[in-house]
PyMOL commands that place a pseudoatom at each C-alpha (Angstrom):
pseudoatom trace, name=CA, resn=UNK, resi=1, chain=A, elem=C, hetatm=0, pos=[-4.774, -3.621, 12.701]
pseudoatom trace, name=CA, resn=UNK, resi=2, chain=A, elem=C, hetatm=0, pos=[-3.695, -3.640, 9.079]
pseudoatom trace, name=CA, resn=UNK, resi=3, chain=A, elem=C, hetatm=0, pos=[-0.030, -4.665, 9.369]
pseudoatom trace, name=CA, resn=UNK, resi=4, chain=A, elem=C, hetatm=0, pos=[0.731, -7.633, 7.288]
pseudoatom trace, name=CA, resn=UNK, resi=5, chain=A, elem=C, hetatm=0, pos=[-2.608, -7.767, 5.314]
pseudoatom trace, name=CA, resn=UNK, resi=6, chain=A, elem=C, hetatm=0, pos=[-2.862, -7.457, 1.599]
pseudoatom trace, name=CA, resn=UNK, resi=7, chain=A, elem=C, hetatm=0, pos=[-5.091, -5.249, -0.296]
pseudoatom trace, name=CA, resn=UNK, resi=8, chain=A, elem=C, hetatm=0, pos=[-6.097, -4.889, -4.026]
pseudoatom trace, name=CA, resn=UNK, resi=9, chain=A, elem=C, hetatm=0, pos=[-6.960, -1.333, -5.315]
pseudoatom trace, name=CA, resn=UNK, resi=10, chain=A, elem=C, hetatm=0, pos=[-9.935, -0.991, -7.508]
pseudoatom trace, name=CA, resn=UNK, resi=11, chain=A, elem=C, hetatm=0, pos=[-8.827, 2.774, -8.316]
pseudoatom trace, name=CA, resn=UNK, resi=12, chain=A, elem=C, hetatm=0, pos=[-5.303, 4.101, -8.762]
pseudoatom trace, name=CA, resn=UNK, resi=13, chain=A, elem=C, hetatm=0, pos=[-3.503, 5.643, -5.697]
pseudoatom trace, name=CA, resn=UNK, resi=14, chain=A, elem=C, hetatm=0, pos=[-0.578, 7.941, -5.472]
pseudoatom trace, name=CA, resn=UNK, resi=15, chain=A, elem=C, hetatm=0, pos=[2.133, 7.527, -2.895]
pseudoatom trace, name=CA, resn=UNK, resi=16, chain=A, elem=C, hetatm=0, pos=[5.578, 8.752, -1.926]
pseudoatom trace, name=CA, resn=UNK, resi=17, chain=A, elem=C, hetatm=0, pos=[8.783, 6.500, -2.332]
pseudoatom trace, name=CA, resn=UNK, resi=18, chain=A, elem=C, hetatm=0, pos=[11.846, 7.775, -0.630]
pseudoatom trace, name=CA, resn=UNK, resi=19, chain=A, elem=C, hetatm=0, pos=[15.034, 6.316, -2.286]
pseudoatom trace, name=CA, resn=UNK, resi=20, chain=A, elem=C, hetatm=0, pos=[18.606, 7.558, -1.511]
pseudoatom trace, name=CA, resn=UNK, resi=21, chain=A, elem=C, hetatm=0, pos=[17.127, 10.635, 0.158]
pseudoatom trace, name=CA, resn=UNK, resi=22, chain=A, elem=C, hetatm=0, pos=[15.104, 11.670, -2.789]
pseudoatom trace, name=CA, resn=UNK, resi=23, chain=A, elem=C, hetatm=0, pos=[11.140, 11.547, -2.680]
pseudoatom trace, name=CA, resn=UNK, resi=24, chain=A, elem=C, hetatm=0, pos=[9.351, 10.737, -5.854]
pseudoatom trace, name=CA, resn=UNK, resi=25, chain=A, elem=C, hetatm=0, pos=[5.642, 10.249, -6.522]
pseudoatom trace, name=CA, resn=UNK, resi=26, chain=A, elem=C, hetatm=0, pos=[4.602, 6.899, -7.577]
pseudoatom trace, name=CA, resn=UNK, resi=27, chain=A, elem=C, hetatm=0, pos=[1.142, 5.600, -8.741]
pseudoatom trace, name=CA, resn=UNK, resi=28, chain=A, elem=C, hetatm=0, pos=[-0.066, 2.293, -7.677]
pseudoatom trace, name=CA, resn=UNK, resi=29, chain=A, elem=C, hetatm=0, pos=[-2.553, 1.239, -10.456]
pseudoatom trace, name=CA, resn=UNK, resi=30, chain=A, elem=C, hetatm=0, pos=[-6.004, -0.223, -10.252]
pseudoatom trace, name=CA, resn=UNK, resi=31, chain=A, elem=C, hetatm=0, pos=[-5.661, -3.807, -9.557]
pseudoatom trace, name=CA, resn=UNK, resi=32, chain=A, elem=C, hetatm=0, pos=[-2.254, -3.233, -7.747]
pseudoatom trace, name=CA, resn=UNK, resi=33, chain=A, elem=C, hetatm=0, pos=[-1.687, -5.390, -4.752]
pseudoatom trace, name=CA, resn=UNK, resi=34, chain=A, elem=C, hetatm=0, pos=[0.054, -4.028, -1.520]
pseudoatom trace, name=CA, resn=UNK, resi=35, chain=A, elem=C, hetatm=0, pos=[1.156, -5.439, 1.800]
pseudoatom trace, name=CA, resn=UNK, resi=36, chain=A, elem=C, hetatm=0, pos=[0.764, -3.025, 4.760]
pseudoatom trace, name=CA, resn=UNK, resi=37, chain=A, elem=C, hetatm=0, pos=[4.142, -2.751, 6.655]
pseudoatom trace, name=CA, resn=UNK, resi=38, chain=A, elem=C, hetatm=0, pos=[3.021, -0.372, 9.201]
pseudoatom trace, name=CA, resn=UNK, resi=39, chain=A, elem=C, hetatm=0, pos=[-0.244, 1.053, 10.077]
pseudoatom trace, name=CA, resn=UNK, resi=40, chain=A, elem=C, hetatm=0, pos=[-2.720, 1.559, 12.912]
pseudoatom trace, name=CA, resn=UNK, resi=41, chain=A, elem=C, hetatm=0, pos=[-1.707, -0.010, 16.154]
pseudoatom trace, name=CA, resn=UNK, resi=42, chain=A, elem=C, hetatm=0, pos=[-3.902, -2.322, 18.193]
pseudoatom trace, name=CA, resn=UNK, resi=43, chain=A, elem=C, hetatm=0, pos=[-5.749, 0.717, 19.538]
pseudoatom trace, name=CA, resn=UNK, resi=44, chain=A, elem=C, hetatm=0, pos=[-6.624, 1.986, 16.002]
pseudoatom trace, name=CA, resn=UNK, resi=45, chain=A, elem=C, hetatm=0, pos=[-4.187, 4.841, 16.198]
pseudoatom trace, name=CA, resn=UNK, resi=46, chain=A, elem=C, hetatm=0, pos=[-2.383, 5.870, 13.084]
pseudoatom trace, name=CA, resn=UNK, resi=47, chain=A, elem=C, hetatm=0, pos=[1.206, 6.909, 12.961]
pseudoatom trace, name=CA, resn=UNK, resi=48, chain=A, elem=C, hetatm=0, pos=[2.603, 9.919, 11.106]
pseudoatom trace, name=CA, resn=UNK, resi=49, chain=A, elem=C, hetatm=0, pos=[-0.985, 11.573, 10.685]
pseudoatom trace, name=CA, resn=UNK, resi=50, chain=A, elem=C, hetatm=0, pos=[-2.628, 8.952, 8.758]
pseudoatom trace, name=CA, resn=UNK, resi=51, chain=A, elem=C, hetatm=0, pos=[0.243, 7.595, 6.664]
pseudoatom trace, name=CA, resn=UNK, resi=52, chain=A, elem=C, hetatm=0, pos=[0.923, 3.915, 6.305]
pseudoatom trace, name=CA, resn=UNK, resi=53, chain=A, elem=C, hetatm=0, pos=[3.954, 2.321, 4.749]
pseudoatom trace, name=CA, resn=UNK, resi=54, chain=A, elem=C, hetatm=0, pos=[3.144, -0.512, 2.241]
pseudoatom trace, name=CA, resn=UNK, resi=55, chain=A, elem=C, hetatm=0, pos=[5.181, -2.856, 0.092]
pseudoatom trace, name=CA, resn=UNK, resi=56, chain=A, elem=C, hetatm=0, pos=[4.356, -2.653, -3.618]
pseudoatom trace, name=CA, resn=UNK, resi=57, chain=A, elem=C, hetatm=0, pos=[6.486, -4.260, -6.325]
pseudoatom trace, name=CA, resn=UNK, resi=58, chain=A, elem=C, hetatm=0, pos=[9.494, -4.635, -4.012]
pseudoatom trace, name=CA, resn=UNK, resi=59, chain=A, elem=C, hetatm=0, pos=[9.251, -0.938, -3.156]
pseudoatom trace, name=CA, resn=UNK, resi=60, chain=A, elem=C, hetatm=0, pos=[8.416, 0.645, 0.090]
pseudoatom trace, name=CA, resn=UNK, resi=61, chain=A, elem=C, hetatm=0, pos=[5.592, 3.438, -0.491]
pseudoatom trace, name=CA, resn=UNK, resi=62, chain=A, elem=C, hetatm=0, pos=[3.982, 5.906, 1.912]
pseudoatom trace, name=CA, resn=UNK, resi=63, chain=A, elem=C, hetatm=0, pos=[0.244, 6.249, 1.224]
pseudoatom trace, name=CA, resn=UNK, resi=64, chain=A, elem=C, hetatm=0, pos=[-2.681, 7.647, 3.182]
pseudoatom trace, name=CA, resn=UNK, resi=65, chain=A, elem=C, hetatm=0, pos=[-4.720, 4.961, 5.161]
pseudoatom trace, name=CA, resn=UNK, resi=66, chain=A, elem=C, hetatm=0, pos=[-7.970, 6.438, 3.996]
pseudoatom trace, name=CA, resn=UNK, resi=67, chain=A, elem=C, hetatm=0, pos=[-6.951, 5.304, 0.370]
pseudoatom trace, name=CA, resn=UNK, resi=68, chain=A, elem=C, hetatm=0, pos=[-6.919, 1.778, 1.632]
pseudoatom trace, name=CA, resn=UNK, resi=69, chain=A, elem=C, hetatm=0, pos=[-10.113, 2.197, 3.396]
pseudoatom trace, name=CA, resn=UNK, resi=70, chain=A, elem=C, hetatm=0, pos=[-11.929, 3.777, 0.399]
pseudoatom trace, name=CA, resn=UNK, resi=71, chain=A, elem=C, hetatm=0, pos=[-10.246, 2.314, -2.736]
pseudoatom trace, name=CA, resn=UNK, resi=72, chain=A, elem=C, hetatm=0, pos=[-9.181, -1.407, -1.845]
pseudoatom trace, name=CA, resn=UNK, resi=73, chain=A, elem=C, hetatm=0, pos=[-10.435, -4.613, -0.846]
pseudoatom trace, name=CA, resn=UNK, resi=74, chain=A, elem=C, hetatm=0, pos=[-8.605, -7.010, 1.539]
pseudoatom trace, name=CA, resn=UNK, resi=75, chain=A, elem=C, hetatm=0, pos=[-6.951, -10.120, -0.498]
pseudoatom trace, name=CA, resn=UNK, resi=76, chain=A, elem=C, hetatm=0, pos=[-6.862, -13.246, 1.744]
pseudoatom trace, name=CA, resn=UNK, resi=77, chain=A, elem=C, hetatm=0, pos=[-4.651, -15.094, -0.631]
pseudoatom trace, name=CA, resn=UNK, resi=78, chain=A, elem=C, hetatm=0, pos=[-2.736, -12.647, -2.841]
pseudoatom trace, name=CA, resn=UNK, resi=79, chain=A, elem=C, hetatm=0, pos=[-1.303, -13.769, -6.165]
pseudoatom trace, name=CA, resn=UNK, resi=80, chain=A, elem=C, hetatm=0, pos=[2.416, -13.142, -6.029]
pseudoatom trace, name=CA, resn=UNK, resi=81, chain=A, elem=C, hetatm=0, pos=[3.656, -10.618, -8.598]
pseudoatom trace, name=CA, resn=UNK, resi=82, chain=A, elem=C, hetatm=0, pos=[0.496, -10.613, -10.629]
pseudoatom trace, name=CA, resn=UNK, resi=83, chain=A, elem=C, hetatm=0, pos=[1.484, -7.543, -12.452]
pseudoatom trace, name=CA, resn=UNK, resi=84, chain=A, elem=C, hetatm=0, pos=[4.764, -8.985, -13.662]
pseudoatom trace, name=CA, resn=UNK, resi=85, chain=A, elem=C, hetatm=0, pos=[3.309, -12.297, -14.817]
pseudoatom trace, name=CA, resn=UNK, resi=86, chain=A, elem=C, hetatm=0, pos=[0.864, -10.479, -17.203]
pseudoatom trace, name=CA, resn=UNK, resi=87, chain=A, elem=C, hetatm=0, pos=[3.848, -8.343, -18.639]
for i in range(1, 87): cmd.bond("trace and resi %d" % i, "trace and resi %d" % (i + 1))
show_as sticks, trace
zoom trace
């Protein structure tokens, strides 16, 4: 079960953000840290054809679960707002 876990990407990933009824493509950069909001259930079943919803930089973004599996590593103690601190 991925819900609530944090991951750091080692390659950038594209996702979809829905805001005010408008969908836009966003890129989560390499080194970006996400928190999974919804994902596989306890039986490993994915909702919405492999799409998971994640929180990234205070945005909710839909990405493919396979991108987490192939492009990210779990972070046990995520650094809060790492991207903003370096800006």
